N, C-alpha and C positions, 0 to 999 in steps of 0.2 A: 636150421636152428642151432644155435651155440649150445655146447653141452654146459650144464650147469657146473659151477665151482664146487668142490667139495672140501669141507672142513672137518677135521677130527678134533674133538675136545677131550682131554683127559684130566678129570678132576682128583683132587685129593688135598690132604694137608701137607704131604710131602715134607714130614718131619722126623727124620730126613728122608729126601728122596734116595732110593736104594737100587740095587741091582735088579730086583725083580720088577721095579717100576720100569726100569730101562728095557727089560726083556718085553713087558706088555707093550710099551710104546713101539719098540722096534718091529715086533711081530704084527702089530696092528697096521703100522705105517707101510710095511712091505706088502702086506695083503691088500689093503684097500688103496694104496698110492694116492693119498689125498693131495690137493692143491696146497693145503695148509694144515698143520698139526700144532695144536695149542695146548699147553699145559696150563692148567686153571687151578691154581692154588686157592684154597678156601681160606676164608678169615677164621683166625682161631681167637675166641674171646679169651682175654687173659684172667682166667678164673683163678680164685685164690687156691683151690685145690689142685689146680693144674701145675704140677711141678715141672712139667716138660714143655711148658709154653715157650715158644721161640718166635721171636719178632719176625714178621713177614719178610723184612729186608734180607735176613740170613737164609730163610728158606728159599727166597728167589735167587739168591747168589749160588745156592746149592743146584738148583735147577737150571740155572745158566751153565754151571759146570757139567751137568748131566747132558745138556744140549750139545756142549763141545764134544763129548764123548760120542753121542748118537750121531752127530752130523746133519741133524735136522731138528726143526722144532722152534716154537717161540712161546712166550709167556703171556697169557691174557690175564691182566689184573683187575678184572671188573668186580670180582667178588671182594677183593682187598680194599678196592676204592668204596665200595658200599659199606663195608663194615658190618658188624652185627651179625646175626643169624640170617642168611638169606636162603630161601628155598630155591632148589635146582631150577624149579620151574620159572621162577622170576628172572634168575640168571640166563637161563637159556632163551627165555622170551626176548630179552634184550638183545642178545646176540643175534638171534633170528631175524630181528627188526633192524639191526645194523648191517645184516648180510642178507638182504632180501633175495638175492639171486642165487643163494648157495644151498647145497644139500648139507645138513649139519649131522654129525655122527657123535654119539657120546658114548665113552667107553665106562662100563661098569664091570664089577666081578660077579661071579655067580651068587656069592653071598648076598650082594645088593639086589640082584635080579629076584631072588626068591622073596625079597621084602617089597617089591615094587607096588603091590596092591596097597601099601601104606603110604606111598608117596603122595605129596600135596599135588592135587590136580593132575593125577598120572594120565588120565585119558586125554587130557588136553596136551600135555607134554608129548605124548606118544604121536600126536598129530603134527607137532613141531619138529621132532627129530627123529632119527634112527638110532635105537640102542645097538651098541656093539658089546656083546657079553664075552669076557674072557673067562676061562674056567679058573676058579679059585678053590682050592682044597677038594677038587674033584678031577678025575682025569678026563671024564666025558661029561657032557652036558646036552640037554634037549632044551631049545629056546623057541619062544614064540615065533611062528613063521614071518612076522613083519620085523623081526630083529636079525642081526647078524652075529653068527657065533664064531669066535676066533679061538681055537684050540692051541694053547702054547705049553711048552714043557713046564712041568710043575715046578715051582721054586718057592718053597714056603719060608720067605724071608719078609718080615714085617718091620715097620718103623719102631714099634715098641720093643721088639727083639733087640734092635740095634742100641736104642737108648739104654736098655737094661745091660746090655754088654759094656757099654761105656762106663756105666755107674759101677759095674763089678770089675772094672779094669780088665776085660777080656777083649781079644782081638776082634776087630770088625773089618779087616782088610779083606778084600773079595766080596763081601757082603754090600759094599758100596764101592764105587769106582774110586781109584787112588786119589784123584784130585779131591773128591769130596772127603775122603778119609783123612787127608792131610789138613783140609780146612776145618774139619770137626776137632781135629786135635790141636790145631793152632788156636782155635778160638775157645777151647775147653767147653764146648757145648756139652749138655747132658751129664756133666760130670758131679752136678749137684753143688 
């Protein structure tokens, strides 16, 4: 019997994608060695109060630059095509239906893991996919035995930190890969 294909999905707004995201992707990729690794950018509704709204095409460009840095990965645009607020369950159900012969792994952080009981249709979701939990804001974590824990070096960088530093004219080099740094600077993102 053939081994099932394995697919890892890493979702987020990636606004912008940064060095801590690359670290998570890299550690999970090398530990799980999946056949495919997809970045899954979420749709951001352009809310009037959302100063930092950045159109998907720019976020995708930054993810492409990140993929060049990493040497692996692809972008799955299913959430962007759907637009609007989509539940993770709906998105993953679609992916599972499209990839009937694959094992699907979905990366979340410890912070999201602790909120899982609030997720829409979480019990059904757990039957569809395997969660991969990466430690966030903690050094060690205990996770449900049906899930995979990947412990990575702590790197407390967030997209909001980067956006705030740009606004305050502080440096962001090293916090994002150089290609993404240059792109943010050239385009003037997050400067207000």
